[in-house]
C-alpha positions as CSV (number, residue, x, y, z in Angstrom):
1,X,21.9,12.0,-16.3
2,X,21.9,11.8,-12.4
3,X,25.2,11.8,-10.8
4,X,26.3,8.5,-9.3
5,X,26.6,8.4,-5.6
6,X,29.8,7.7,-3.8
7,X,30.2,4.5,-1.8
8,X,29.4,6.3,1.6
9,X,26.3,7.9,0.0
10,X,25.1,4.5,-1.2
11,X,25.6,3.0,2.2
12,X,23.7,5.9,3.8
13,X,20.8,5.5,1.3
14,X,20.8,1.7,2.0
15,X,20.7,2.5,5.7
16,X,17.4,4.4,5.0
17,X,15.9,1.3,3.5
18,X,17.2,-0.9,6.3
19,X,15.7,1.5,8.9
20,X,12.3,1.1,7.3
21,X,12.6,-2.7,7.2
22,X,13.1,-2.8,10.9
23,X,10.4,-0.3,11.6
24,X,12.7,2.5,12.9
25,X,10.9,5.0,10.8
26,X,7.2,5.9,10.9
27,X,5.7,5.6,7.4
28,X,2.7,7.6,6.2
29,X,0.5,6.2,3.4
30,X,0.3,8.2,0.2
31,X,-0.8,7.5,-3.3
32,X,1.1,9.6,-5.8
33,X,1.8,6.7,-8.2
34,X,-1.8,5.5,-8.4
35,X,-5.0,7.3,-9.0
36,X,-7.4,7.7,-6.1
37,X,-10.7,5.8,-6.2
38,X,-13.2,7.5,-8.5
39,X,-10.5,8.9,-10.7
40,X,-10.4,12.3,-9.1
41,X,-7.1,14.1,-9.0
42,X,-5.3,14.0,-5.7
43,X,-5.0,17.2,-3.8
44,X,-2.0,19.3,-4.7
45,X,-0.9,19.7,-1.1
46,X,-1.5,17.7,2.1
47,X,-4.2,18.9,4.4
48,X,-1.7,19.7,7.1
49,X,1.8,20.5,5.9
50,X,4.5,18.4,7.6
51,X,7.4,20.0,9.3
52,X,10.1,21.3,7.0
53,X,12.9,19.6,8.9
54,X,13.3,17.4,11.9
55,X,13.1,19.3,15.2
56,X,16.1,17.4,16.6
57,X,19.2,19.5,17.3
58,X,21.1,16.8,15.4
59,X,19.4,17.6,12.1
60,X,21.8,19.0,9.5
61,X,21.5,22.8,9.1
62,X,20.4,23.7,5.6
63,X,20.4,20.0,4.6
64,X,18.3,18.6,1.8
65,X,15.1,16.7,2.5
66,X,14.9,13.0,1.5
67,X,11.8,11.0,0.8
68,X,11.8,7.2,1.1
69,X,9.0,5.6,-0.7
70,X,7.9,1.9,-0.5
71,X,5.6,0.5,-3.2
72,X,3.7,-2.6,-2.5
73,X,2.7,-4.1,-5.8
74,X,-0.2,-6.4,-6.7
75,X,1.2,-10.0,-6.9
76,X,3.3,-10.4,-10.1
77,X,3.2,-6.7,-11.1
78,X,6.7,-5.6,-9.9
79,X,8.2,-5.9,-13.3
80,X,5.5,-3.6,-14.8
81,X,6.4,-1.1,-12.1
82,X,10.1,-1.4,-12.8
83,X,9.4,-0.9,-16.6
84,X,7.3,2.2,-15.8
85,X,10.1,3.7,-13.7
86,X,12.8,2.8,-16.3
87,X,10.9,4.1,-19.3
88,X,8.9,7.0,-17.9
89,X,8.8,7.9,-14.2
90,X,12.5,8.6,-13.6
91,X,12.7,11.0,-16.5
92,X,9.6,12.8,-15.2
93,X,10.9,12.9,-11.7
94,X,14.0,14.7,-13.0
95,X,11.9,17.0,-15.1
96,X,10.0,18.1,-11.9
97,X,13.2,18.7,-9.8
98,X,13.3,15.4,-7.9
99,X,16.8,14.0,-7.3
100,X,17.1,10.2,-7.9
101,X,19.1,8.8,-5.0
102,X,18.5,5.1,-5.4
103,X,16.1,2.2,-5.9
104,X,16.0,-1.2,-4.2
105,X,14.0,-4.4,-4.2
106,X,14.0,-6.2,-0.8
107,X,15.6,-9.7,-1.2
108,X,13.1,-11.6,1.0
109,X,9.9,-9.6,0.2
110,X,8.5,-10.1,-3.3
111,X,6.6,-7.4,-5.2
112,X,8.1,-4.4,-3.3
113,X,10.1,-1.5,-4.6
114,X,11.8,1.0,-2.3
115,X,13.4,4.2,-3.5
116,X,14.8,7.5,-2.1
117,X,14.4,10.9,-3.7
118,X,16.1,14.1,-2.7
119,X,14.8,17.7,-2.7
120,X,16.3,21.1,-1.7
121,X,13.5,21.5,0.9
122,X,10.1,20.1,2.0
123,X,8.3,22.9,0.2
124,X,10.2,21.9,-3.0
125,X,9.1,18.3,-2.6
126,X,5.5,19.4,-2.3
127,X,5.7,21.5,-5.4
128,X,7.5,18.8,-7.3
129,X,4.9,16.2,-6.5
130,X,2.1,18.5,-7.5
131,X,3.7,19.2,-10.8
132,X,4.4,15.5,-11.4
133,X,0.8,14.5,-10.6
134,X,-0.5,17.1,-13.1
135,X,1.9,16.1,-15.9
136,X,0.1,14.8,-18.9
137,X,3.0,12.5,-19.8
138,X,2.8,10.9,-16.3
139,X,-0.9,10.4,-16.5
140,X,-0.6,8.8,-20.0
141,X,2.3,6.5,-18.9
142,X,0.4,5.4,-15.8
143,X,-2.8,4.7,-17.7
144,X,-0.9,2.7,-20.4
145,X,1.1,0.7,-17.8
146,X,-2.1,-0.3,-16.1
147,X,-3.7,-1.7,-19.2
148,X,-3.3,-5.2,-17.8
149,X,-4.6,-4.1,-14.4
150,X,-3.5,-2.0,-11.4
151,X,0.2,-2.2,-10.4
152,X,0.5,-0.6,-7.0
153,X,-1.6,-1.6,-3.9
154,X,-0.2,0.8,-1.4
155,X,2.6,3.4,-1.1
156,X,4.4,4.3,2.2
157,X,6.2,7.7,2.2
158,X,8.6,8.9,4.8
159,X,10.2,12.4,4.6
160,X,13.6,12.6,6.4
161,X,16.1,15.3,7.3
162,X,19.8,14.2,7.3
163,X,21.6,14.3,10.6
164,X,24.5,16.7,11.1
165,X,26.9,13.7,11.0
166,X,25.4,12.1,7.9
167,X,27.8,11.6,4.9
168,X,24.9,12.5,2.6
169,X,23.1,15.8,3.2
């Protein structure tokens, strides 16, 4: 069972979500939770590997890497996504070494789920996602959950390094 975060850690994770909402972070589009067009498997690694940590001198030394993901669902499909996370995805994330930091639904924006995962390193994140995407249980759960139609329209993913003054690292 994932460890519950302390109040300062929850506030920090919420700050990640708030930063995205005001456009302070630059998202990149990915599609780990939905199959690519044509049904082909997504590549195991990105074409150009992103930096392991921020180049800022304010980045925490030896800090973990966090990923903030925003899922834009097809209208009315958010509860199907919540069910998939509740019943399948979270367990598989943990199985593949992803730390569950938190999940949120924006109050004034329907059909959106935002969550944060933690990893020991950027390389660990890449390996975890490759293993997750190849997992037969994940592929079966995704297929079953989309029996009534696709759930996710678009996914934004932002990898972040904590700052040296962040209460969560």
